[in-house]
PyMOL CGO cylinders between C-alpha atoms (Angstrom):
from pymol import cmd
from pymol.cgo import CYLINDER

trace = [
    CYLINDER, 100.11, 88.86, 82.68, 98.33, 88.90, 79.55, 0.3, 1, 1, 1, 1, 1, 1,
    CYLINDER, 98.33, 88.90, 79.55, 97.67, 92.56, 78.09, 0.3, 1, 1, 1, 1, 1, 1,
    CYLINDER, 97.67, 92.56, 78.09, 93.90, 93.59, 77.89, 0.3, 1, 1, 1, 1, 1, 1,
    CYLINDER, 93.90, 93.59, 77.89, 93.25, 94.39, 74.59, 0.3, 1, 1, 1, 1, 1, 1,
    CYLINDER, 93.25, 94.39, 74.59, 89.69, 95.25, 75.19, 0.3, 1, 1, 1, 1, 1, 1,
    CYLINDER, 89.69, 95.25, 75.19, 88.27, 97.06, 78.25, 0.3, 1, 1, 1, 1, 1, 1,
    CYLINDER, 88.27, 97.06, 78.25, 85.28, 94.67, 78.58, 0.3, 1, 1, 1, 1, 1, 1,
    CYLINDER, 85.28, 94.67, 78.58, 87.75, 91.73, 79.51, 0.3, 1, 1, 1, 1, 1, 1,
    CYLINDER, 87.75, 91.73, 79.51, 89.26, 93.52, 82.46, 0.3, 1, 1, 1, 1, 1, 1,
    CYLINDER, 89.26, 93.52, 82.46, 86.49, 92.41, 84.81, 0.3, 1, 1, 1, 1, 1, 1,
    CYLINDER, 86.49, 92.41, 84.81, 86.65, 88.82, 83.78, 0.3, 1, 1, 1, 1, 1, 1,
    CYLINDER, 86.65, 88.82, 83.78, 90.46, 88.98, 84.07, 0.3, 1, 1, 1, 1, 1, 1,
    CYLINDER, 90.46, 88.98, 84.07, 90.31, 90.47, 87.55, 0.3, 1, 1, 1, 1, 1, 1,
    CYLINDER, 90.31, 90.47, 87.55, 88.24, 87.34, 88.85, 0.3, 1, 1, 1, 1, 1, 1,
    CYLINDER, 88.24, 87.34, 88.85, 90.81, 85.20, 87.08, 0.3, 1, 1, 1, 1, 1, 1,
    CYLINDER, 90.81, 85.20, 87.08, 93.76, 86.78, 88.59, 0.3, 1, 1, 1, 1, 1, 1,
    CYLINDER, 93.76, 86.78, 88.59, 91.60, 87.04, 92.00, 0.3, 1, 1, 1, 1, 1, 1,
    CYLINDER, 91.60, 87.04, 92.00, 90.72, 83.54, 92.06, 0.3, 1, 1, 1, 1, 1, 1,
    CYLINDER, 90.72, 83.54, 92.06, 94.73, 82.51, 90.87, 0.3, 1, 1, 1, 1, 1, 1,
    CYLINDER, 94.73, 82.51, 90.87, 95.73, 84.34, 94.39, 0.3, 1, 1, 1, 1, 1, 1,
    CYLINDER, 95.73, 84.34, 94.39, 98.60, 85.96, 92.09, 0.3, 1, 1, 1, 1, 1, 1,
    CYLINDER, 98.60, 85.96, 92.09, 98.88, 89.21, 93.64, 0.3, 1, 1, 1, 1, 1, 1,
    CYLINDER, 98.88, 89.21, 93.64, 101.71, 90.64, 90.97, 0.3, 1, 1, 1, 1, 1, 1,
    CYLINDER, 101.71, 90.64, 90.97, 98.76, 89.30, 87.98, 0.3, 1, 1, 1, 1, 1, 1,
    CYLINDER, 98.76, 89.30, 87.98, 96.07, 91.30, 89.88, 0.3, 1, 1, 1, 1, 1, 1,
    CYLINDER, 96.07, 91.30, 89.88, 98.17, 94.42, 90.28, 0.3, 1, 1, 1, 1, 1, 1,
    CYLINDER, 98.17, 94.42, 90.28, 99.21, 94.18, 86.90, 0.3, 1, 1, 1, 1, 1, 1,
    CYLINDER, 99.21, 94.18, 86.90, 95.69, 95.13, 86.07, 0.3, 1, 1, 1, 1, 1, 1,
    CYLINDER, 95.69, 95.13, 86.07, 95.84, 98.30, 87.87, 0.3, 1, 1, 1, 1, 1, 1,
    CYLINDER, 95.84, 98.30, 87.87, 98.09, 101.55, 87.04, 0.3, 1, 1, 1, 1, 1, 1,
    CYLINDER, 98.09, 101.55, 87.04, 101.23, 101.65, 88.77, 0.3, 1, 1, 1, 1, 1, 1,
    CYLINDER, 101.23, 101.65, 88.77, 100.09, 103.92, 92.06, 0.3, 1, 1, 1, 1, 1, 1,
    CYLINDER, 100.09, 103.92, 92.06, 97.12, 101.65, 92.92, 0.3, 1, 1, 1, 1, 1, 1,
    CYLINDER, 97.12, 101.65, 92.92, 96.33, 100.09, 96.29, 0.3, 1, 1, 1, 1, 1, 1,
    CYLINDER, 96.33, 100.09, 96.29, 94.36, 96.83, 96.88, 0.3, 1, 1, 1, 1, 1, 1,
    CYLINDER, 94.36, 96.83, 96.88, 92.95, 95.01, 99.41, 0.3, 1, 1, 1, 1, 1, 1,
    CYLINDER, 92.95, 95.01, 99.41, 92.73, 91.36, 99.32, 0.3, 1, 1, 1, 1, 1, 1,
    CYLINDER, 92.73, 91.36, 99.32, 89.75, 89.54, 100.18, 0.3, 1, 1, 1, 1, 1, 1,
    CYLINDER, 89.75, 89.54, 100.18, 89.28, 85.43, 100.62, 0.3, 1, 1, 1, 1, 1, 1,
    CYLINDER, 89.28, 85.43, 100.62, 87.21, 83.41, 98.67, 0.3, 1, 1, 1, 1, 1, 1,
    CYLINDER, 87.21, 83.41, 98.67, 86.45, 82.53, 94.66, 0.3, 1, 1, 1, 1, 1, 1,
    CYLINDER, 86.45, 82.53, 94.66, 84.92, 85.49, 92.89, 0.3, 1, 1, 1, 1, 1, 1,
    CYLINDER, 84.92, 85.49, 92.89, 82.69, 85.46, 89.73, 0.3, 1, 1, 1, 1, 1, 1,
    CYLINDER, 82.69, 85.46, 89.73, 82.41, 88.85, 87.78, 0.3, 1, 1, 1, 1, 1, 1,
    CYLINDER, 82.41, 88.85, 87.78, 79.89, 89.70, 84.84, 0.3, 1, 1, 1, 1, 1, 1,
    CYLINDER, 79.89, 89.70, 84.84, 79.84, 93.00, 82.81, 0.3, 1, 1, 1, 1, 1, 1,
    CYLINDER, 79.84, 93.00, 82.81, 76.73, 94.88, 83.05, 0.3, 1, 1, 1, 1, 1, 1,
    CYLINDER, 76.73, 94.88, 83.05, 77.94, 97.38, 80.61, 0.3, 1, 1, 1, 1, 1, 1,
    CYLINDER, 77.94, 97.38, 80.61, 81.29, 98.81, 78.88, 0.3, 1, 1, 1, 1, 1, 1,
    CYLINDER, 81.29, 98.81, 78.88, 81.53, 102.30, 77.31, 0.3, 1, 1, 1, 1, 1, 1,
    CYLINDER, 81.53, 102.30, 77.31, 84.38, 103.65, 75.36, 0.3, 1, 1, 1, 1, 1, 1,
    CYLINDER, 84.38, 103.65, 75.36, 85.23, 107.01, 74.93, 0.3, 1, 1, 1, 1, 1, 1,
    CYLINDER, 85.23, 107.01, 74.93, 88.83, 107.35, 73.25, 0.3, 1, 1, 1, 1, 1, 1,
    CYLINDER, 88.83, 107.35, 73.25, 91.24, 105.56, 75.71, 0.3, 1, 1, 1, 1, 1, 1,
    CYLINDER, 91.24, 105.56, 75.71, 88.73, 105.81, 78.46, 0.3, 1, 1, 1, 1, 1, 1,
    CYLINDER, 88.73, 105.81, 78.46, 86.21, 103.23, 79.61, 0.3, 1, 1, 1, 1, 1, 1,
    CYLINDER, 86.21, 103.23, 79.61, 83.26, 103.17, 81.94, 0.3, 1, 1, 1, 1, 1, 1,
    CYLINDER, 83.26, 103.17, 81.94, 82.57, 99.81, 83.14, 0.3, 1, 1, 1, 1, 1, 1,
    CYLINDER, 82.57, 99.81, 83.14, 80.18, 98.15, 85.34, 0.3, 1, 1, 1, 1, 1, 1,
    CYLINDER, 80.18, 98.15, 85.34, 80.20, 94.60, 87.01, 0.3, 1, 1, 1, 1, 1, 1,
    CYLINDER, 80.20, 94.60, 87.01, 78.10, 92.33, 88.77, 0.3, 1, 1, 1, 1, 1, 1,
    CYLINDER, 78.10, 92.33, 88.77, 80.21, 90.36, 91.21, 0.3, 1, 1, 1, 1, 1, 1,
    CYLINDER, 80.21, 90.36, 91.21, 79.91, 87.37, 93.60, 0.3, 1, 1, 1, 1, 1, 1,
    CYLINDER, 79.91, 87.37, 93.60, 82.62, 86.01, 96.07, 0.3, 1, 1, 1, 1, 1, 1,
    CYLINDER, 82.62, 86.01, 96.07, 82.04, 82.58, 97.53, 0.3, 1, 1, 1, 1, 1, 1,
    CYLINDER, 82.04, 82.58, 97.53, 83.85, 80.57, 100.40, 0.3, 1, 1, 1, 1, 1, 1,
    CYLINDER, 83.85, 80.57, 100.40, 84.96, 77.21, 99.22, 0.3, 1, 1, 1, 1, 1, 1,
    CYLINDER, 84.96, 77.21, 99.22, 81.70, 75.39, 100.64, 0.3, 1, 1, 1, 1, 1, 1,
    CYLINDER, 81.70, 75.39, 100.64, 79.65, 77.66, 98.11, 0.3, 1, 1, 1, 1, 1, 1,
    CYLINDER, 79.65, 77.66, 98.11, 78.33, 79.95, 100.77, 0.3, 1, 1, 1, 1, 1, 1,
    CYLINDER, 78.33, 79.95, 100.77, 78.25, 83.65, 99.61, 0.3, 1, 1, 1, 1, 1, 1,
    CYLINDER, 78.25, 83.65, 99.61, 80.77, 85.71, 101.30, 0.3, 1, 1, 1, 1, 1, 1,
    CYLINDER, 80.77, 85.71, 101.30, 79.94, 88.82, 99.39, 0.3, 1, 1, 1, 1, 1, 1,
    CYLINDER, 79.94, 88.82, 99.39, 77.89, 90.24, 96.32, 0.3, 1, 1, 1, 1, 1, 1,
    CYLINDER, 77.89, 90.24, 96.32, 77.58, 93.20, 94.63, 0.3, 1, 1, 1, 1, 1, 1,
    CYLINDER, 77.58, 93.20, 94.63, 78.21, 95.54, 91.61, 0.3, 1, 1, 1, 1, 1, 1,
    CYLINDER, 78.21, 95.54, 91.61, 80.94, 97.77, 90.88, 0.3, 1, 1, 1, 1, 1, 1,
    CYLINDER, 80.94, 97.77, 90.88, 81.78, 100.72, 88.82, 0.3, 1, 1, 1, 1, 1, 1,
    CYLINDER, 81.78, 100.72, 88.82, 85.38, 101.13, 87.01, 0.3, 1, 1, 1, 1, 1, 1,
    CYLINDER, 85.38, 101.13, 87.01, 87.40, 103.50, 84.88, 0.3, 1, 1, 1, 1, 1, 1,
    CYLINDER, 87.40, 103.50, 84.88, 90.13, 102.01, 82.89, 0.3, 1, 1, 1, 1, 1, 1,
    CYLINDER, 90.13, 102.01, 82.89, 92.47, 103.71, 80.63, 0.3, 1, 1, 1, 1, 1, 1,
    CYLINDER, 92.47, 103.71, 80.63, 94.22, 102.29, 77.37, 0.3, 1, 1, 1, 1, 1, 1,
    CYLINDER, 94.22, 102.29, 77.37, 98.03, 102.41, 77.84, 0.3, 1, 1, 1, 1, 1, 1,
    CYLINDER, 98.03, 102.41, 77.84, 100.76, 103.02, 75.70, 0.3, 1, 1, 1, 1, 1, 1,
    CYLINDER, 100.76, 103.02, 75.70, 101.28, 99.36, 74.73, 0.3, 1, 1, 1, 1, 1, 1,
    CYLINDER, 101.28, 99.36, 74.73, 97.50, 99.38, 73.61, 0.3, 1, 1, 1, 1, 1, 1,
    CYLINDER, 97.50, 99.38, 73.61, 96.43, 97.17, 76.73, 0.3, 1, 1, 1, 1, 1, 1,
    CYLINDER, 96.43, 97.17, 76.73, 93.77, 98.53, 79.35, 0.3, 1, 1, 1, 1, 1, 1,
    CYLINDER, 93.77, 98.53, 79.35, 94.15, 98.98, 83.28, 0.3, 1, 1, 1, 1, 1, 1,
    CYLINDER, 94.15, 98.98, 83.28, 92.01, 100.22, 86.05, 0.3, 1, 1, 1, 1, 1, 1,
    CYLINDER, 92.01, 100.22, 86.05, 92.23, 103.93, 87.06, 0.3, 1, 1, 1, 1, 1, 1,
    CYLINDER, 92.23, 103.93, 87.06, 88.98, 103.53, 89.32, 0.3, 1, 1, 1, 1, 1, 1,
    CYLINDER, 88.98, 103.53, 89.32, 87.50, 100.44, 90.76, 0.3, 1, 1, 1, 1, 1, 1,
    CYLINDER, 87.50, 100.44, 90.76, 84.67, 101.42, 93.30, 0.3, 1, 1, 1, 1, 1, 1,
    CYLINDER, 84.67, 101.42, 93.30, 82.61, 98.51, 94.81, 0.3, 1, 1, 1, 1, 1, 1,
    CYLINDER, 82.61, 98.51, 94.81, 78.92, 99.80, 95.13, 0.3, 1, 1, 1, 1, 1, 1,
    CYLINDER, 78.92, 99.80, 95.13, 76.55, 98.92, 98.23, 0.3, 1, 1, 1, 1, 1, 1,
]
cmd.load_cgo(trace, "trace")
């Protein structure tokens, strides 16, 4: 897993890990006590904003999950809080999909 050097890169890394179906890579984006629910399909994610304050960042993403035939399974936005880790990389602390 590549270390996320800048917090605004974390949403795109999430979509790439989601699409690769590599659960270990996906979980590596979260702090150790996180739980994750898997969803089928292919995801695209675009940052709406990323605001940093020291070692904490607040992000918002607009995302879409599509089936193999291109039909949309889910679409929405999410807000996340990420924290800079001891190694300088960033991991999610909170990841909340919005309705």
